[in-house]
C-alpha positions in Angstrom: 23.4 -17.7 -67.1 20.9 -20.6 -66.1 18.5 -19.5 -63.8 14.8 -18.6 -63.4 14.7 -15.3 -64.8 13.7 -14.6 -68.5 16.4 -13.6 -71.0 15.6 -11.2 -73.7 15.3 -12.8 -77.0 18.3 -10.6 -78.4 20.6 -12.4 -75.6 20.6 -15.4 -77.9 23.4 -15.3 -80.6 22.8 -16.5 -84.0 23.4 -19.9 -84.6 25.7 -19.4 -87.4 28.1 -17.1 -85.6 31.2 -17.9 -83.4 29.2 -16.4 -80.4 26.9 -19.4 -80.5 29.5 -21.9 -79.8 30.5 -19.9 -76.9 27.0 -19.3 -75.5 26.3 -23.0 -75.8 29.6 -23.9 -74.1 28.8 -22.0 -71.0 25.2 -23.2 -70.8 26.8 -27.1 -70.8 29.3 -26.1 -68.2 26.6 -24.8 -65.8 24.5 -27.5 -66.5 27.3 -30.2 -66.0 27.8 -28.5 -62.8 24.3 -28.2 -61.6 24.0 -32.2 -62.4 27.1 -33.0 -60.4 25.7 -31.1 -57.6 22.3 -33.3 -58.0 24.6 -36.4 -58.1 26.2 -35.5 -55.0 23.1 -34.7 -53.1 20.8 -37.3 -54.3 22.5 -40.5 -55.7 23.5 -41.7 -52.6 20.1 -42.2 -51.6 18.9 -43.5 -55.2 21.0 -46.9 -54.9 17.5 -48.7 -54.7 16.3 -49.2 -58.2 13.6 -47.4 -59.3 13.7 -45.6 -56.2 13.6 -41.6 -56.9 15.8 -39.4 -54.1 14.9 -35.9 -54.0 17.4 -33.1 -52.5 16.9 -29.3 -52.6 20.1 -27.2 -53.4 20.0 -23.5 -52.1 19.9 -20.7 -54.2 23.2 -18.8 -54.6 21.4 -15.7 -55.8 22.0 -12.3 -53.8 19.9 -11.8 -50.7 17.1 -9.6 -51.1 16.5 -10.8 -54.7 13.1 -12.7 -55.5 15.3 -15.9 -56.7 17.1 -15.9 -53.3 14.3 -18.3 -51.9 14.0 -20.3 -55.1 16.1 -23.5 -54.4 17.1 -25.9 -57.0 15.3 -28.5 -56.6 16.6 -32.1 -57.6 16.1 -35.6 -58.3 17.9 -38.6 -59.2 16.7 -42.1 -59.9 18.5 -45.5 -61.3 16.7 -47.8 -63.6 17.9 -51.3 -64.9 16.4 -52.0 -68.2 15.9 -55.7 -67.5 13.3 -54.8 -64.8 12.0 -51.8 -66.2 11.5 -52.7 -69.8 12.7 -49.5 -70.5 16.3 -49.2 -72.2 18.7 -46.3 -72.4 17.6 -45.8 -76.1 13.9 -45.6 -75.0 15.0 -42.8 -72.7 16.6 -41.1 -75.5 13.6 -41.4 -77.8 11.3 -40.1 -75.1 13.5 -37.1 -73.4 16.1 -36.4 -76.1 14.3 -36.5 -79.6 11.1 -34.6 -79.6 11.6 -33.8 -76.0 8.7 -31.1 -75.6 6.4 -32.6 -78.1 6.6 -35.9 -75.9 6.2 -34.1 -72.5 2.9 -33.1 -73.7 2.2 -36.8 -73.9 3.0 -37.7 -70.4 3.0 -34.5 -68.2 -1.1 -34.4 -67.8 -1.1 -30.7 -66.5 0.7 -29.5 -69.9 -2.2 -28.8 -72.0 -0.3 -27.2 -75.2 3.3 -27.2 -76.3 3.8 -24.9 -79.2 7.1 -24.4 -80.9 7.6 -20.4 -81.4 10.9 -20.7 -83.0 13.5 -23.0 -84.3 17.2 -22.0 -83.7 18.8 -25.2 -84.7 17.0 -28.2 -86.0 17.1 -31.0 -83.4 19.0 -28.9 -81.0 17.7 -25.5 -79.9 13.9 -24.3 -80.2 11.7 -21.8 -78.1 8.7 -23.2 -77.0 5.5 -21.7 -75.6 3.9 -24.1 -72.8 0.4 -23.7 -71.4 -0.1 -25.4 -67.9 -3.4 -26.4 -66.1 -2.7 -25.6 -62.3 -5.1 -27.1 -59.7 -8.4 -25.5 -58.9 -8.2 -21.9 -57.2 -5.0 -20.9 -59.0 -4.5 -19.3 -62.3 -2.9 -21.5 -65.2 0.6 -20.8 -65.8 2.4 -20.7 -69.0 6.2 -20.6 -69.9 8.4 -19.6 -72.9 11.4 -21.6 -72.8 14.6 -22.1 -74.8 15.0 -25.9 -75.0 18.2 -27.4 -75.7 18.8 -31.0 -76.4 22.1 -32.6 -76.7 23.6 -35.7 -77.4 26.8 -36.1 -75.8 30.2 -37.9 -76.5 30.7 -41.3 -74.9 33.0 -41.0 -72.0 34.1 -43.2 -69.0 32.5 -40.8 -66.6 29.7 -39.0 -68.1 29.0 -35.3 -66.6 32.3 -35.2 -64.7 34.7 -32.5 -64.9 36.6 -34.5 -67.5 33.5 -35.1 -69.6 33.1 -31.5 -69.6 36.4 -30.6 -70.8 35.6 -32.8 -73.7 32.2 -31.8 -74.6 33.3 -28.0 -74.4 36.2 -29.0 -77.0 33.8 -30.6 -79.2 31.5 -27.6 -79.3 34.3 -25.2 -80.2 35.6 -27.4 -82.8 32.3 -28.4 -84.5 32.5 -32.1 -83.5 29.6 -32.7 -81.8 27.4 -35.8 -82.0 24.6 -35.4 -84.9 21.5 -37.1 -84.1 21.5 -40.3 -82.0 23.7 -40.8 -78.8 26.7 -42.2 -80.1 28.6 -45.3 -78.6 32.1 -45.0 -77.9 35.1 -47.2 -77.2 34.8 -50.2 -74.5 34.7 -48.7 -71.1 32.7 -45.5 -71.9 29.1 -45.0 -71.4 26.6 -42.9 -73.3 24.7 -39.9 -72.1 22.8 -36.8 -73.3 21.5 -33.6 -72.0 18.4 -31.3 -72.2 18.8 -27.4 -70.8 15.7 -25.1 -70.7 15.9 -21.4 -70.2 13.1 -18.9 -69.7 12.9 -16.4 -72.5 10.9 -12.9 -72.6 7.9 -13.0 -74.6 4.7 -11.0 -74.7 1.9 -12.4 -72.2 -0.9 -14.4 -73.1 -4.4 -13.8 -71.9 -5.9 -16.1 -69.5 -2.1 -17.3 -68.1 0.0 -16.1 -65.4 3.7 -15.8 -66.9 5.8 -18.2 -64.9 9.7 -19.1 -65.5 12.0 -22.1 -64.7 15.6 -23.1 -65.7 16.5 -26.8 -65.8 19.1 -29.0 -66.5 18.2 -32.7 -67.4 20.9 -35.6 -67.8 20.5 -39.1 -68.6 23.4 -41.6 -68.5 24.7 -45.1 -68.6 25.8 -46.2 -65.2 26.5 -49.0 -62.8 26.3 -49.4 -58.9 28.7 -51.2 -56.7 26.2 -54.2 -55.8 25.3 -54.7 -59.6 28.9 -54.0 -61.3 28.2 -56.3 -64.3 24.8 -54.6 -65.0 24.4 -51.3 -66.8 21.5 -49.1 -65.5 20.2 -45.6 -66.5 20.5 -42.8 -64.3 18.0 -40.0 -64.6 18.7 -36.5 -63.1 17.0 -33.2 -63.1 17.6 -30.1 -61.4 15.3 -27.3 -61.7 14.6 -23.7 -60.3 11.1 -22.2 -60.5 9.4 -18.9 -60.3 5.5 -19.4 -60.3 4.7 -15.7 -60.4 1.2 -14.7 -59.4 -0.3 -14.7 -55.9 1.0 -18.0 -54.7 3.3 -17.6 -51.9 6.9 -18.4 -52.6 7.2 -21.0 -49.8 4.2 -22.7 -51.0 5.6 -22.9 -54.4 9.0 -24.5 -52.7 7.1 -26.9 -51.0 5.1 -28.4 -53.8 8.2 -28.8 -56.1 9.8 -32.1 -55.2 6.5 -34.1 -55.3 5.8 -32.4 -58.7 9.3 -33.3 -60.2 8.9 -36.6 -58.8 5.7 -37.3 -60.5 7.2 -37.2 -63.7 9.3 -40.3 -63.5 6.5 -42.9 -63.1 4.3 -40.6 -65.9 7.2 -41.0 -68.3 7.6 -45.1 -67.9 3.7 -45.5 -67.9 3.8 -43.4 -71.4 6.8 -45.4 -72.5 5.0 -48.7 -71.8 1.7 -47.6 -73.1 3.3 -46.7 -76.5 4.7 -50.7 -76.5 1.5 -52.0 -75.9 
């Protein structure tokens, strides 16, 4: 399901129907799986606090298809609040709550973010995003279903065990509501943001592009500082920029683009405090 190819709007079930739970559960499963691959590929290189580790995971699309050459580009970084001044709650305020509105504040190329439709308040909405691209290339726009989910606290966030707990919570209507909940002693908090392109009429002056992504943030620890709680921020994304840009150039540019969002986010958080 999760891929840089647009869904027709009618593929999204009515949020009041039982099919919505199955739909959301499948997206959560795929996102957890993608983030586990990101963690395996990039985390071992990110044990230095603040370092952004990058990895490219080959596409599993069939040979000969457009997305075959569109890798899943991933990043992972670990941050200690006492060093960065940015707590887990600050991550949640910036990346979970009002996710897309906030992106417009720290992603400088994002000129406009317009909400087209609210499916479930504070959980699922469809957004039209307009990006300014470098000179010599046409500006891009995206229409994305954006899902933001606070997750139940767990000993191993984003693990297979956590996935089972979350899928069960989806099917029993026991998801957290609003803020990321604390759990029992020994558990850690986390949240998830999913983006999937949706088919929509094109906009004059823009090339319609597509991306799918899973973004996970969790409380974590590392062996060298086992007594300190840090925050791990993971992202994996597949993009199809469309237009006349050769795919190899798109792929070459993606790692630096996703890495740039990390310092931009921190600068924005600190600027808000000033």
